[in-house]
All heavy atoms as an XYZ file, in Angstrom:
992
protein
N      96.436     89.336     84.879
C      95.416     90.193     85.199
C      94.297     90.230     83.983
O      94.738     90.138     82.984
C      95.760     91.579     85.388
C      96.767     91.797     86.522
S      95.902     92.353     87.982
C      97.163     92.073     89.173
N      93.061     90.065     84.382
C      92.006     90.075     83.372
C      91.377     91.489     83.287
O      90.716     91.873     84.421
C      90.988     89.012     83.718
C      90.023     88.785     82.572
C      89.075     87.683     83.067
O      89.589     86.636     83.729
O      87.964     87.690     82.769
N      91.522     92.176     82.174
C      91.013     93.452     82.072
C      89.913     93.593     81.094
O      89.803     92.715     80.139
C      92.095     94.459     81.588
C      93.182     94.823     82.490
C      94.451     94.108     82.384
C      92.924     95.585     83.648
C      95.448     94.426     83.321
C      94.033     95.805     84.581
C      95.304     95.138     84.306
O      96.172     95.463     85.284
N      88.952     94.531     81.277
C      87.816     94.745     80.434
C      87.695     96.324     80.270
O      88.060     97.118     81.016
C      86.684     94.242     81.203
C      85.276     94.546     80.618
S      83.804     94.155     81.745
C      84.096     92.445     82.069
N      87.063     96.552     79.038
C      86.759     97.930     78.632
C      85.239     97.981     78.467
O      84.784     97.314     77.508
C      87.489     98.460     77.534
C      89.043     98.539     77.813
C      87.046     99.954     77.159
C      89.972     98.817     76.606
N      84.585     98.738     79.338
C      83.184     98.989     79.014
C      83.122    100.357     78.179
O      83.622    101.309     78.467
C      82.350     99.257     80.275
C      81.991     98.062     81.210
C      81.350     98.422     82.390
C      81.230     96.970     80.357
N      82.422    100.236     77.080
C      82.384    101.455     76.187
C      81.067    101.506     75.345
O      80.535    100.410     75.004
C      83.646    101.404     75.166
O      83.613    102.699     74.500
C      83.602    100.364     74.231
N      80.834    102.792     75.074
C      79.633    102.991     74.068
C      80.229    103.804     72.958
O      79.602    104.533     72.155
C      78.399    103.654     74.832
C      78.725    105.003     75.330
O      79.875    105.525     75.414
N      77.664    105.808     75.553
N      81.572    103.856     72.776
C      82.266    104.558     71.767
C      82.437    103.640     70.641
O      83.149    102.639     70.642
C      83.638    105.005     72.382
C      84.495    105.996     71.294
O      84.102    105.813     70.219
N      85.360    106.676     71.904
N      81.907    103.979     69.508
C      81.869    103.213     68.254
C      83.202    103.220     67.578
O      83.541    102.257     66.705
C      80.751    103.632     67.190
O      81.201    104.869     66.809
N      84.149    104.086     67.958
C      85.446    104.063     67.422
C      86.472    103.228     68.173
O      87.550    103.045     67.556
C      86.068    105.554     67.358
O      86.397    105.941     68.586
N      86.104    102.611     69.278
C      86.903    101.677     69.853
C      86.819    100.294     69.173
O      85.897     99.834     69.038
C      86.485    101.482     71.348
C      86.475    102.771     72.103
C      87.397    100.423     71.993
C      87.707    103.515     72.238
N      88.096     99.895     68.594
C      88.102     98.662     67.864
C      87.857     97.398     68.765
O      87.878     97.553     70.067
N      87.627     96.305     68.296
C      87.422     95.195     69.101
C      88.832     94.463     69.250
O      88.651     93.490     70.156
C      86.531     94.077     68.334
O      87.099     93.795     67.071
N      89.804     94.775     68.902
C      91.023     94.249     69.016
C      92.097     95.123     69.895
O      92.744     95.919     69.293
C      91.798     93.755     67.694
C      91.036     92.778     66.955
C      90.989     91.430     67.791
O      91.967     91.059     68.303
O      89.956     90.760     67.665
N      92.029     94.943     71.204
C      92.953     95.609     72.058
C      93.518     94.425     72.925
O      92.885     93.955     73.900
C      92.258     96.672     72.975
C      91.947     97.928     72.305
C      91.149     98.778     73.202
C      93.262     98.664     71.936
N      94.825     94.141     72.666
C      95.375     92.918     73.172
C      95.373     93.073     74.783
O      95.755     94.238     75.448
C      96.915     93.026     72.786
C      96.812     93.721     71.452
C      95.748     94.632     71.674
N      94.910     92.161     75.448
C      94.820     91.990     76.905
C      93.664     92.611     77.480
O      93.462     92.695     78.658
N      92.713     93.193     76.600
C      91.458     93.585     77.053
C      90.152     92.983     76.358
O      90.244     92.833     75.112
C      91.369     95.157     76.743
C      92.394     95.938     77.524
C      93.657     96.088     76.927
C      92.067     96.499     78.731
C      94.687     96.845     77.718
C      93.090     97.289     79.503
C      94.393     97.397     78.906
N      89.152     92.526     77.303
C      87.969     92.262     76.574
C      87.166     93.529     76.523
O      87.101     94.293     77.408
C      87.128     91.391     77.568
C      87.818     90.061     77.752
O      88.395     89.544     76.823
O      87.656     89.390     78.860
N      86.608     93.700     75.303
C      85.870     94.855     74.914
C      84.341     94.561     75.100
O      83.828     93.619     74.525
C      85.993     95.396     73.526
C      87.480     95.550     73.131
C      85.191     96.727     73.255
C      88.237     96.751     74.027
N      83.643     95.265     75.987
C      82.308     95.068     76.262
C      81.480     96.362     75.759
O      81.779     97.435     76.252
C      81.804     94.747     77.715
C      80.383     94.662     77.975
C      82.590     93.514     78.207
N      80.722     96.175     74.799
C      79.986     97.333     74.134
C      78.774     97.366     74.864
O      77.904     96.419     75.060
C      79.784     97.048     72.659
C      81.040     96.800     71.884
C      81.076     97.427     70.576
N      82.350     97.218     69.924
C      83.344     98.138     69.992
N      83.079     99.341     70.733
N      84.460     97.874     69.448
N      78.454     98.723     75.205
C      77.185     98.996     75.818
C      76.335     99.897     74.976
O      76.791    100.892     74.304
C      77.562     99.900     77.144
C      76.256    100.301     77.860
C      78.363     98.984     78.082
N      75.120     99.465     74.666
C      74.165    100.146     73.946
C      73.557    101.324     74.765
O      73.205    101.124     75.761
C      73.032     99.385     73.196
O      73.702     98.348     72.532
N      73.547    102.550     74.150
C      72.936    103.643     74.801
C      73.864    104.689     75.354
O      75.087    104.582     74.966
N      73.409    105.590     76.041
C      74.227    106.746     76.648
C      74.789    106.463     77.917
O      75.103    105.286     78.245
N      74.950    107.535     78.770
C      75.613    107.454     79.972
C      74.952    106.699     80.919
O      75.429    105.967     81.753
C      75.954    108.926     80.506
C      77.009    109.671     79.865
C      77.150    111.034     80.455
C      78.235    109.011     80.045
N      73.542    106.772     80.970
C      72.789    105.987     81.810
C      72.980    104.390     81.754
O      73.284    103.825     82.772
C      71.208    106.339     81.716
O      70.966    107.639     81.877
C      70.423    105.447     82.625
N      73.172    104.102     80.545
C      73.402    102.557     80.166
C      74.899    102.298     80.648
O      75.118    101.233     81.220
C      73.359    102.248     78.680
N      75.823    103.279     80.308
C      77.227    103.033     80.770
C      77.313    102.874     82.343
O      77.994    101.897     82.929
C      78.099    104.113     80.318
C      78.439    103.830     78.937
C      79.479    104.136     81.178
C      79.388    102.773     78.545
N      76.654    103.849     83.118
C      76.785    103.760     84.508
C      76.049    102.546     85.020
O      76.554    101.990     86.034
C      76.055    105.027     85.138
C      76.784    106.370     84.785
C      76.000    107.523     84.715
C      78.094    106.399     84.727
C      76.816    108.791     84.418
C      78.844    107.567     84.388
C      78.096    108.735     84.345
O      78.754    109.969     84.057
N      75.010    102.035     84.589
C      74.351    100.834     84.924
C      75.214     99.685     84.803
O      75.385     98.854     85.602
C      72.952    100.623     84.243
C      72.176     99.538     84.757
C      71.963     99.726     86.360
O      71.405    100.677     86.745
N      72.275     98.654     86.996
N      75.805     99.606     83.532
C      76.737     98.423     83.219
C      77.891     98.478     84.175
O      78.299     97.402     84.739
C      77.223     98.425     81.835
N      78.437     99.656     84.578
C      79.525     99.648     85.414
C      79.204     99.207     86.848
O      79.857     98.343     87.515
C      80.019    101.263     85.568
C      80.927    101.717     84.468
C      81.150    103.205     84.680
C      82.286    101.097     84.736
N      78.009     99.728     87.347
C      77.490     99.200     88.646
C      77.332     97.639     88.620
O      77.590     96.981     89.702
C      76.239     99.965     88.990
S      76.461    101.579     89.493
N      76.677     97.230     87.532
C      76.455     95.692     87.501
C      77.813     94.959     87.662
O      77.975     93.997     88.284
C      75.799     95.330     86.206
C      74.326     95.823     86.149
O      73.888     96.274     87.081
O      73.748     95.793     84.967
N      78.814     95.416     86.934
C      80.094     94.882     87.005
C      80.822     95.011     88.271
O      81.585     94.034     88.790
C      81.028     95.244     85.889
C      80.666     94.620     84.535
N      79.711     95.035     83.707
C      81.201     93.467     83.845
C      79.570     94.297     82.592
N      80.531     93.274     82.728
N      80.781     96.168     88.906
C      81.409     96.427     90.143
C      80.760     95.662     91.240
O      81.356     95.552     92.436
C      81.440     97.966     90.419
C      82.144     98.786     89.385
C      81.919    100.252     89.688
C      83.630     98.547     89.410
N      79.529     95.184     91.151
C      78.949     94.385     92.157
C      79.058     92.942     91.776
O      78.394     92.065     92.537
C      77.469     94.795     92.271
C      77.244     96.173     92.701
C      75.758     96.507     92.721
O      74.993     95.911     93.454
N      75.390     97.488     91.983
N      79.809     92.513     90.758
C      79.920     91.155     90.347
C      81.468     90.803     90.048
O      81.691     90.241     88.895
C      79.118     90.790     89.194
C      77.628     90.766     89.623
O      77.252     89.891     90.411
N      76.784     91.767     89.312
N      82.383     91.073     90.885
C      83.776     90.659     90.818
C      84.676     91.421     90.005
O      85.643     90.904     89.483
N      84.379     92.770     89.652
C      85.210     93.607     88.913
C      85.504     94.798     89.824
O      84.737     95.347     90.490
C      84.665     93.981     87.559
C      84.652     92.948     86.575
N      83.546     92.072     86.567
C      85.436     92.588     85.692
C      83.703     91.173     85.559
N      84.974     91.443     85.068
N      86.754     95.430     89.569
C      87.123     96.741     90.220
C      87.378     97.772     89.004
O      87.809     97.423     88.021
C      88.178     96.568     91.269
C      89.391     96.247     90.597
C      90.538     95.944     91.500
O      90.619     96.561     92.582
O      91.610     95.413     91.226
N      87.059     98.965     89.481
C      87.272    100.089     88.510
C      88.744    100.451     88.513
O      89.393    100.537     89.463
C      86.364    101.315     88.816
C      86.166    102.142     87.558
C      86.946    101.996     90.078
C      84.911    102.974     87.720
N      89.232    100.645     87.216
C      90.652    101.049     87.085
C      90.772    102.447     86.645
O      91.514    103.190     87.168
C      91.346    100.136     86.155
C      91.423     98.638     86.659
C      92.852    100.490     85.790
C      92.063     98.367     87.947
N      90.061    102.757     85.611
C      90.027    104.275     85.127
C      88.780    104.962     85.556
O      87.717    104.261     85.885
C      90.207    104.306     83.594
O      89.127    103.772     82.916
N      88.776    106.231     85.753
C      87.709    107.037     86.220
C      86.574    107.147     85.269
O      86.844    107.248     84.091
C      88.114    108.320     86.814
C      88.988    108.163     87.946
C      88.782    109.156     85.719
N      85.357    107.101     85.832
C      84.075    107.313     84.863
C      83.869    108.727     84.607
O      82.848    109.077     83.820
C      83.040    106.576     85.597
C      83.306    106.674     87.052
C      84.829    106.684     87.044
N      84.523    109.564     85.351
C      84.232    111.077     85.126
C      85.331    111.832     84.591
O      86.600    111.873     85.158
C      83.958    111.635     86.536
C      83.326    113.024     86.556
C      81.908    112.986     86.033
C      83.297    113.604     88.030
N      85.173    112.294     83.364
C      86.310    113.128     82.702
C      86.642    114.282     83.389
O      85.909    114.778     84.375
C      85.662    113.451     81.316
C      84.517    112.495     81.097
C      83.995    112.270     82.504
N      87.883    115.022     83.070
C      88.262    116.032     83.788
C      87.796    117.448     83.563
O      88.125    118.344     84.276
C      89.872    116.065     83.430
C      89.938    115.620     82.029
C      88.694    114.501     82.019
N      86.920    117.523     82.595
C      86.359    118.862     82.309
C      84.819    118.891     81.997
O      84.397    117.813     81.466
C      87.181    119.717     81.355
C      87.251    119.056     79.997
O      86.226    118.590     79.493
N      88.393    118.952     79.458
N      84.158    119.984     82.044
C      82.838    120.151     81.851
C      82.204    119.682     80.507
O      81.348    118.876     80.290
C      82.310    121.530     82.144
C      80.740    121.587     81.718
C      82.387    121.895     83.603
N      82.878    120.067     79.378
C      82.446    119.617     78.007
C      82.541    117.988     77.867
O      81.632    117.564     77.364
C      83.522    120.392     77.039
C      83.883    121.436     77.678
C      83.996    121.106     79.205
N      83.494    117.440     78.425
C      83.665    115.971     78.442
C      82.650    115.388     79.377
O      82.161    114.195     79.023
C      85.047    115.489     78.658
C      86.128    115.964     77.599
C      87.479    115.375     77.984
C      85.693    115.431     76.176
N      82.421    115.864     80.526
C      81.494    115.366     81.413
C      80.106    115.339     80.820
O      79.255    114.488     80.939
C      81.459    116.080     82.748
C      82.741    115.926     83.539
C      80.267    115.715     83.622
C      82.887    116.852     84.679
N      79.822    116.416     79.945
C      78.467    116.371     79.278
C      78.425    115.516     78.087
O      77.327    115.397     77.498
C      78.268    117.900     78.805
C      78.270    118.869     80.103
C      78.111    120.244     79.714
N      76.688    120.502     79.834
C      76.139    121.767     79.683
N      76.916    122.471     79.148
N      74.980    122.007     79.783
N      79.412    114.879     77.729
C      79.483    113.971     76.560
C      78.746    112.638     76.869
O      78.766    112.177     77.901
C      80.876    113.580     76.172
O      80.936    112.474     75.358
N      77.955    112.151     75.914
C      77.324    110.873     76.100
C      78.167    109.719     75.875
O      77.684    108.458     76.030
C      76.204    111.005     74.982
C      76.779    111.666     73.919
C      77.655    112.722     74.596
N      79.456    109.907     75.533
C      80.378    108.824     75.286
C      81.329    108.597     76.421
O      81.937    109.500     76.962
C      81.318    109.143     74.020
C      80.251    109.448     72.754
C      82.189    108.026     73.719
C      79.369    108.432     72.377
N      81.518    107.298     76.828
C      82.330    106.949     77.850
C      83.038    105.619     77.632
O      82.434    104.604     77.186
C      81.700    106.709     79.182
C      81.716    107.678     80.354
C      82.635    108.781     80.525
N      81.892    109.765     81.352
C      81.143    110.794     80.969
N      81.237    110.995     79.593
N      80.545    111.576     81.698
N      84.355    105.482     77.953
C      85.043    104.105     78.048
C      85.717    104.123     79.435
O      86.519    105.127     79.769
C      86.012    104.102     76.832
O      85.374    104.322     75.624
N      85.612    102.990     80.105
C      86.044    102.729     81.417
C      86.784    101.318     81.476
O      86.213    100.367     80.968
C      85.009    102.890     82.509
C      85.485    102.724     83.920
C      84.282    104.226     82.291
N      88.020    101.378     82.062
C      88.665    100.068     82.158
C      88.364     99.451     83.610
O      88.290    100.197     84.664
C      90.134    100.380     82.235
C      90.550    100.880     80.804
C      90.925     98.931     82.415
C      92.058    101.290     80.745
N      88.084     98.162     83.659
C      87.824     97.342     84.760
C      88.768     96.250     84.770
O      89.362     95.857     83.827
C      86.455     96.909     84.704
C      85.243     97.903     84.626
C      83.889     97.070     84.524
C      85.219     98.793     85.799
N      88.958     95.682     86.100
C      89.812     94.557     86.240
C      89.083     93.522     87.056
O      88.290     93.781     87.997
C      91.001     94.846     86.942
C      92.018     93.732     87.177
C      93.342     94.170     87.835
N      93.159     95.021     88.928
C      94.154     95.736     89.311
N      95.301     95.843     88.712
N      93.945     96.597     90.292
N      89.149     92.209     86.568
C      88.581     91.030     87.348
C      89.254     90.970     88.776
O      90.537     91.187     88.922
C      88.800     89.846     86.639
C      88.083     88.529     87.216
C      86.628     88.666     86.749
C      85.964     87.431     87.233
N      84.542     87.620     87.550
N      88.529     90.730     89.792
C      89.088     90.758     91.135
C      88.347     89.536     92.004
O      87.392     89.138     91.470
C      88.866     92.023     91.877
O      89.506     91.927     93.261
C      87.413     92.428     92.040
N      89.007     89.181     93.040
C      88.418     88.116     93.798
C      87.307     88.662     94.773
O      86.525     87.898     95.102
C      89.552     87.368     94.694
C      90.544     86.646     93.833
C      91.587     86.011     94.669
C      92.510     85.364     93.817
N      93.624     84.729     94.417
N      87.307     89.974     94.848
C      86.354     90.556     95.749
C      84.975     90.532     94.919
O      84.915     90.810     93.761
C      86.585     91.880     96.197
C      87.839     92.040     97.239
C      88.141     93.396     97.631
N      88.756     94.003     96.377
C      88.645     95.350     96.118
N      87.970     96.022     96.979
N      89.023     95.867     95.049
N      83.787     90.475     95.587
C      82.484     90.598     95.041
C      82.187     91.904     94.628
O      81.643     92.315     93.559
C      81.467     89.897     95.976
C      80.122     89.991     95.490
C      79.780     89.015     94.494
C      78.295     88.974     94.168
N      77.898     88.303     93.078
N      82.439     93.001     95.493
C      82.057     94.350     95.374
C      83.269     95.231     95.332
O      84.265     95.020     96.067
C      81.118     94.813     96.551
C      79.888     93.929     96.552
C      79.710     92.959     97.557
C      78.787     94.225     95.653
C      78.540     92.252     97.612
C      77.645     93.536     95.861
C      77.597     92.519     96.771
O      76.305     91.823     96.752
N      83.172     96.245     94.625
C      84.206     97.528     94.590
C      83.427     98.614     95.010
O      82.797     99.418     94.286
C      84.710     97.602     93.128
C      85.697     98.781     93.076
O      86.038     99.275     94.213
O      86.120     99.114     92.029
N      83.503     98.868     96.364
C      82.689     99.927     97.064
C      83.324    101.251     96.596
O      82.433    102.226     96.295
C      82.587     99.868     98.543
O      83.947     99.723     99.050
N      84.526    101.402     96.423
C      85.104    102.701     95.999
C      84.761    103.035     94.616
O      84.538    104.174     94.194
C      86.566    102.631     96.148
C      87.147    102.494     97.568
N      87.065    103.531     98.493
C      87.764    101.484     98.168
C      87.421    103.108     99.610
N      88.011    101.969     99.453
N      84.654    101.939     93.706
C      84.268    102.126     92.371
C      82.772    102.589     92.361
O      82.390    103.545     91.441
N      82.040    101.932     93.074
C      80.536    102.297     93.091
C      80.315    103.687     93.533
O      79.573    104.442     93.046
C      79.722    101.361     94.046
C      79.559     99.852     93.403
C      79.119     98.856     94.627
C      78.758     99.861     92.295
N      81.179    104.186     94.478
C      81.117    105.535     94.934
C      81.461    106.485     93.840
O      80.807    107.521     93.564
C      81.956    105.902     96.244
C      81.340    105.035     97.386
C      82.123    107.236     96.469
C      82.132    104.993     98.547
N      82.591    106.148     93.108
C      82.833    107.021     91.906
C      81.973    107.029     90.864
O      81.707    108.147     90.266
C      84.376    106.392     91.351
N      81.197    105.933     90.537
C      80.099    105.998     89.512
C      78.988    106.885     90.078
O      78.396    107.584     89.307
C      79.583    104.470     89.260
C      78.454    104.536     88.295
C      80.688    103.735     88.621
N      78.702    106.757     91.341
C      77.664    107.524     91.873
C      77.864    109.027     91.837
O      77.105    109.869     91.469
C      77.207    107.182     93.212
C      76.061    107.926     93.831
C      74.767    107.693     92.957
O      74.582    106.621     92.383
O      73.989    108.561     92.876
N      79.111    109.408     92.116
C      79.630    110.859     91.947
C      79.504    111.209     90.391
O      79.139    112.310     90.103
C      80.957    110.971     92.495
C      80.998    110.896     94.033
C      82.338    111.200     94.612
C      82.329    111.150     96.146
N      83.627    111.349     96.633
N      79.927    110.380     89.559
C      79.784    110.666     88.153
C      78.342    110.926     87.698
O      78.065    111.972     86.963
C      80.448    109.607     87.254
N      77.424    110.070     88.162
C      76.120    110.197     87.794
C      75.497    111.519     88.396
O      74.758    112.328     87.758
C      75.245    109.125     88.599
C      74.992    107.838     87.827
C      73.996    107.095     88.652
N      74.380    105.590     88.742
C      73.678    104.681     88.068
N      72.750    104.962     87.361
N      74.114    103.472     88.256
N      75.872    111.910     89.642
C      75.486    113.167     90.218
C      75.971    114.365     89.455
O      75.235    115.158     89.148
C      75.895    113.191     91.616
C      75.169    112.321     92.578
C      75.779    112.232     93.845
O      76.747    112.997     94.277
O      75.354    111.435     94.797
N      77.247    114.349     89.056
C      77.827    115.461     88.286
C      77.156    115.604     86.919
O      76.843    116.631     86.492
C      79.232    115.227     88.289
C      79.956    116.337     87.496
C      79.835    117.651     87.969
N      80.173    117.822     89.293
C      79.858    118.890     90.146
N      79.199    119.961     89.549
N      80.321    119.027     91.324
N      76.920    114.426     86.312
C      76.283    114.426     84.960
C      74.894    114.994     85.110
O      74.452    115.747     84.185
C      76.303    112.876     84.394
O      77.613    112.700     84.387
C      75.717    112.980     82.959
N      74.160    114.531     86.133
C      72.752    115.013     86.397
C      72.760    116.614     86.478
O      71.791    117.253     86.060
C      72.114    114.308     87.518
N      73.788    117.135     87.233
C      73.908    118.527     87.385
C      74.050    119.257     86.232
O      73.504    120.250     85.868
C      74.884    118.908     88.640
C      75.120    120.379     88.616
C      74.299    118.530     89.823
N      75.187    118.838     85.456
C      75.464    119.483     84.158
C      74.810    119.152     82.876
O      74.753    119.971     82.019
C      77.100    119.228     84.019
C      78.025    119.625     85.112
C      79.435    119.123     84.897
C      78.010    121.247     85.176
N      74.086    118.025     83.043
C      73.435    117.617     81.729
C      74.253    116.978     80.745
O      75.538    116.981     80.751
N      73.581    116.230     79.752
C      74.348    115.645     78.638
C      74.031    116.283     77.340
O      72.821    116.671     77.191
C      73.948    114.209     78.560
C      74.494    113.549     77.386
C      74.394    113.497     79.840
N      74.938    116.655     76.565
C      74.797    117.201     75.271
C      75.251    116.198     74.183
O      76.351    115.849     74.075
C      75.653    118.568     75.062
C      75.128    119.519     76.065
C      75.487    119.002     73.633
C      75.829    120.848     76.165
N      74.268    115.663     73.338
C      74.526    114.823     72.432
C      74.230    115.421     71.043
O      73.137    115.559     70.622
C      73.641    113.538     72.526
C      74.039    112.374     71.657
O      75.053    112.505     71.005
O      73.367    111.261     71.802
N      75.410    115.780     70.496
C      75.262    116.509     69.245
C      75.988    115.814     68.077
O      77.194    115.384     68.208
C      75.924    117.943     69.391
C      75.937    118.810     68.171
O      75.681    118.240     66.967
N      76.094    120.091     68.350
N      75.181    115.339     67.000
C      75.822    114.521     66.018
C      77.012    115.167     65.301
O      77.883    114.545     64.767
C      74.692    114.287     64.931
C      73.759    113.103     65.365
C      74.517    111.746     65.596
O      75.281    111.352     64.848
O      74.159    111.053     66.615
N      76.930    116.569     65.255
C      78.076    117.286     64.601
C      79.377    117.172     65.302
O      80.402    117.302     64.737
C      77.671    118.782     64.526
C      76.327    119.013     63.657
O      76.242    118.350     62.631
N      75.651    119.944     63.935
N      79.326    117.013     66.615
C      80.471    116.883     67.399
C      80.766    115.366     67.824
O      81.923    115.147     68.414
C      80.595    117.740     68.627
O      79.480    117.361     69.473
C      80.357    119.261     68.314
N      79.991    114.479     67.538
C      80.133    113.141     67.932
C      81.520    112.482     67.557
O      82.171    111.883     68.417
C      79.000    112.252     67.493
C      79.104    110.781     67.488
C      78.875    110.280     69.002
N      77.513    110.629     69.475
C      76.577    109.777     69.905
N      76.957    108.437     69.900
N      75.435    110.132     70.432
N      81.928    112.609     66.450
C      83.151    112.102     66.054
C      84.360    112.694     66.814
O      85.170    111.881     67.183
C      83.362    112.381     64.543
C      84.714    111.787     63.916
C      84.762    111.941     62.450
O      83.976    112.773     61.780
N      85.732    111.287     61.816
N      84.310    113.976     67.054
C      85.419    114.583     67.835
C      85.305    114.088     69.430
O      86.481    113.794     69.889
C      85.233    115.992     67.964
C      85.315    116.670     66.392
N      86.449    116.659     65.760
C      84.316    117.292     65.748
C      86.250    117.307     64.618
N      85.004    117.587     64.530
N      84.169    113.910     69.865
C      83.934    113.430     71.285
C      84.635    111.963     71.349
O      85.243    111.540     72.229
C      82.613    113.536     71.785
C      82.207    114.925     71.833
C      82.386    112.802     73.090
C      82.986    115.842     72.790
N      84.151    111.187     70.349
C      84.774    109.766     70.323
C      86.155    109.689     70.145
O      86.818    108.974     70.868
C      84.088    108.987     69.197
C      82.620    108.642     69.503
C      81.965    107.818     68.376
O      82.532    107.540     67.207
O      80.940    107.233     68.682
N      86.725    110.619     69.417
C      88.314    110.773     69.256
C      88.876    111.011     70.578
O      89.867    110.539     71.077
C      88.485    111.767     68.229
C      90.106    111.905     68.122
C      90.831    110.967     67.335
C      90.733    112.924     68.732
C      92.243    111.148     67.210
C      92.132    113.098     68.653
C      92.858    112.231     67.956
N      88.288    112.073     71.304
C      88.815    112.386     72.683
C      88.697    111.342     73.619
O      89.690    110.963     74.427
C      88.114    113.632     73.207
C      88.456    114.817     72.284
C      88.473    113.998     74.679
C      87.630    116.133     72.408
N      87.537    110.639     73.712
C      87.417    109.485     74.611
C      88.416    108.462     74.314
O      89.002    107.803     75.221
C      85.906    108.948     74.395
C      85.734    107.794     75.308
O      85.686    107.836     76.578
O      85.587    106.654     74.803
N      88.593    108.161     72.990
C      89.543    107.083     72.625
C      90.971    107.491     73.092
O      91.837    106.775     73.570
C      89.536    106.769     71.140
C      90.388    105.642     70.731
C      90.182    105.258     69.331
C      90.980    104.113     68.765
N      92.362    103.943     69.305
N      91.342    108.754     72.872
C      92.644    109.232     73.370
C      92.805    109.117     74.776
O      93.910    108.681     75.281
C      92.799    110.683     73.032
O      92.834    110.775     71.625
N      91.827    109.442     75.545
C      91.894    109.176     77.075
C      91.980    107.854     77.390
O      92.761    107.493     78.323
C      90.650    109.908     77.741
C      90.511    111.320     77.696
C      89.306    111.941     78.537
N      89.558    111.660     79.911
C      88.846    110.926     80.726
N      87.645    110.309     80.230
N      89.043    110.691     82.042
N      91.277    106.970     76.780
C      91.491    105.532     76.934
C      92.742    105.015     76.659
O      93.401    104.241     77.359
C      90.442    104.736     76.136
C      90.570    103.242     76.213
C      90.145    102.784     77.705
C      89.439    102.535     75.365
N      93.388    105.367     75.532
C      94.748    104.892     75.182
C      95.750    105.418     76.143
O      96.664    104.732     76.420
C      95.102    105.689     73.660
C      94.362    105.023     72.559
O      93.724    103.905     72.729
O      94.255    105.582     71.551
N      95.552    106.555     76.692
C      96.420    107.069     77.731
C      96.363    106.183     79.024
O      97.431    105.871     79.643
C      96.187    108.644     78.053
C      97.180    109.123     79.008
C      96.886    110.601     79.349
N      96.512    111.494     78.221
C      95.441    112.108     78.144
N      94.655    112.116     79.198
N      95.103    112.831     77.148
N      95.178    105.853     79.330
C      94.894    105.077     80.494
C      95.640    103.631     80.389
O      96.213    103.162     81.357
C      93.447    104.971     80.898
N      95.512    103.258     79.123
C      96.034    101.938     78.718
C      97.591    101.973     78.953
O      98.193    101.043     79.503
C      95.647    101.363     77.432
C      94.204    100.918     77.482
C      96.402    100.159     77.110
C      93.534    100.685     76.178
N      98.212    102.856     78.441
C      99.557    103.297     78.538
C     100.024    103.360     79.976
O     101.014    102.676     80.370
C     100.081    104.397     77.800
C     100.203    104.077     76.253
C     100.863    105.394     75.553
N     100.365    106.632     75.864
C      99.359    107.240     75.389
N      98.735    106.736     74.321
N      99.234    108.576     75.694
N      99.284    104.097     80.796
C      99.728    104.239     82.230
C      99.515    102.989     82.858
O     100.414    102.639     83.792
C      98.844    105.415     82.764
C      99.213    106.770     82.363
C      98.182    107.769     82.761
O      97.026    107.524     83.134
N      98.707    108.974     82.816
N      98.545    102.177     82.702
C      98.278    100.815     83.280
C      99.568     99.969     82.823
O      99.945     99.228     83.774
C      96.956    100.221     82.696
C      96.562     98.959     83.303
C      96.447     99.148     84.809
C      95.225     98.485     82.668
N      99.887     99.859     81.572
C     101.116     99.112     81.257
C     102.351     99.544     81.998
O     103.089     98.692     82.409
C     101.344     99.255     79.779
N     102.369    100.905     82.249
C     103.682    101.346     82.969
C     103.613    100.816     84.419
O     104.550    100.323     84.992
C     103.756    102.940     83.021
C     104.180    103.356     81.665
C     103.936    104.830     81.456
O     103.617    105.663     82.655
O     104.171    105.528     80.365
N     102.370    100.922     84.989
C     102.208    100.452     86.367
C     102.420     98.951     86.503
O     103.110     98.491     87.557
C     100.755    100.813     86.995
C     100.535    102.260     87.286
C      99.140    102.547     87.578
C     101.369    102.826     88.423
N     101.893     98.264     85.632
C     101.971     96.767     85.695
C     103.533     96.328     85.430
O     104.011     95.461     86.040
C     101.206     96.122     84.498
C      99.737     95.924     84.901
O      99.504     96.203     86.089
O      98.838     95.668     83.919
N     104.341     97.225     84.643
C     105.628     97.003     84.377
C     106.442     97.192     85.757
O     107.330     96.432     86.049
N     106.035     98.224     86.500
C     106.709     98.427     87.695
C     106.459     97.340     88.751
O     107.248     97.154     89.597
C     106.284     99.781     88.337
C     106.675    101.064     87.504
C     106.051    102.295     87.988
O     105.451    102.376     89.050
O     106.269    103.435     87.360
N     105.292     96.863     88.700
C     104.984     95.734     89.720
C     105.504     94.446     89.298
O     105.797     93.573     90.285
C     103.488     95.632     89.777
C     102.670     96.670     90.301
C     101.200     96.407     90.373
N     100.480     97.598     90.446
C      99.367     97.837     89.791
N      98.866     96.929     89.053
N      98.793     99.071     89.914
N     105.679     94.227     88.053
C     106.266     92.846     87.544
C     107.623     92.759     87.783
O     108.281     91.975     88.290
């Protein structure tokens, strides 16, 4: 399987075995656009683009796992991104330099958990 991580989190290293790291410049708008571009060009979404609580939804930092697929479009993934955009538009984004390091740490922790769960699922399938 070919996995990719789209991220605008500066604390994500470039060396994650089994994952191509694609850095996105900018905030959530840039992340959502990059996700849509990839989901319409042979990738499917693996981890959700919408965090589980309001403070994280309002964060400008996101890391999302994608997987290369034979299908051209991931319609379910595109719907998930659109819902994330809508929720973010309603709640707004708070970009505070004083909390940026903490938000990046939380995003990286969520990504690490998603990678571990993915490895467990792949182990069950293999």
